C-alpha positions as CSV (number, residue, x, y, z in Angstrom):
1,X,53.8,-23.0,77.6
2,X,51.7,-23.4,80.7
3,X,48.1,-22.5,79.8
4,X,45.9,-21.2,82.6
5,X,42.2,-21.5,82.9
6,X,39.3,-19.0,83.3
7,X,36.0,-20.2,84.6
8,X,32.9,-18.0,84.5
9,X,30.4,-18.9,87.2
10,X,26.8,-17.9,87.0
11,X,25.2,-18.7,90.3
12,X,26.2,-22.4,91.1
13,X,27.3,-23.5,87.6
14,X,30.1,-22.9,85.2
15,X,28.8,-21.0,82.2
16,X,32.1,-21.0,80.3
17,X,35.5,-22.5,80.9
18,X,38.5,-21.7,78.6
19,X,42.3,-21.7,78.6
20,X,44.3,-18.5,78.0
21,X,47.9,-18.0,76.9
22,X,48.5,-14.3,77.5
23,X,47.7,-14.3,81.1
24,X,48.8,-10.7,82.1
25,X,46.9,-9.1,79.2
26,X,43.7,-11.1,79.9
27,X,43.7,-10.2,83.6
28,X,44.4,-6.5,83.0
29,X,41.5,-6.3,80.4
30,X,39.1,-8.2,82.7
31,X,39.9,-5.8,85.6
32,X,39.4,-2.8,83.4
33,X,35.9,-3.8,82.3
34,X,32.9,-4.4,84.6
35,X,31.0,-6.5,82.0
36,X,31.6,-9.5,79.8
37,X,29.7,-10.9,76.9
38,X,29.3,-14.7,76.7
39,X,27.1,-16.4,74.1
40,X,25.8,-13.0,73.0
41,X,24.5,-12.2,76.5
42,X,26.0,-9.4,78.6
43,X,26.9,-10.1,82.3
44,X,28.3,-8.0,85.2
45,X,31.5,-9.1,86.8
46,X,30.9,-9.5,90.6
47,X,34.1,-11.0,91.9
48,X,37.4,-12.3,90.5
49,X,39.3,-15.0,92.5
50,X,42.6,-16.7,91.6
51,X,43.0,-20.3,92.7
52,X,46.0,-22.6,92.3
53,X,45.0,-25.9,90.8
54,X,48.0,-28.3,90.6
55,X,50.2,-26.8,87.9
56,X,47.8,-24.2,86.7
57,X,46.2,-21.0,87.9
58,X,42.4,-20.9,87.7
59,X,40.8,-17.5,87.5
60,X,37.2,-17.9,88.9
61,X,35.0,-15.0,87.8
62,X,31.5,-14.7,89.3
63,X,29.0,-13.0,87.0
64,X,25.3,-12.2,87.0
65,X,23.0,-11.1,84.2
66,X,23.1,-7.4,83.3
67,X,19.8,-5.8,84.2
68,X,18.8,-3.1,81.8
69,X,16.7,-0.3,83.1
């Protein structure tokens, strides 16, 4: 099975990189939510880009810290 990768970018660095198997379900749930939790911190999803990298698809997700009021 061809595993694809998701990279979560916080400013100029990759905060988390992981492979996923159930691509369609992952993308659908990511689009349905406007926040993600990584390492017990909540972030807002700014932008989602799909990039082809050799034999894989890389989903690049730009995030920023959630600012509580």
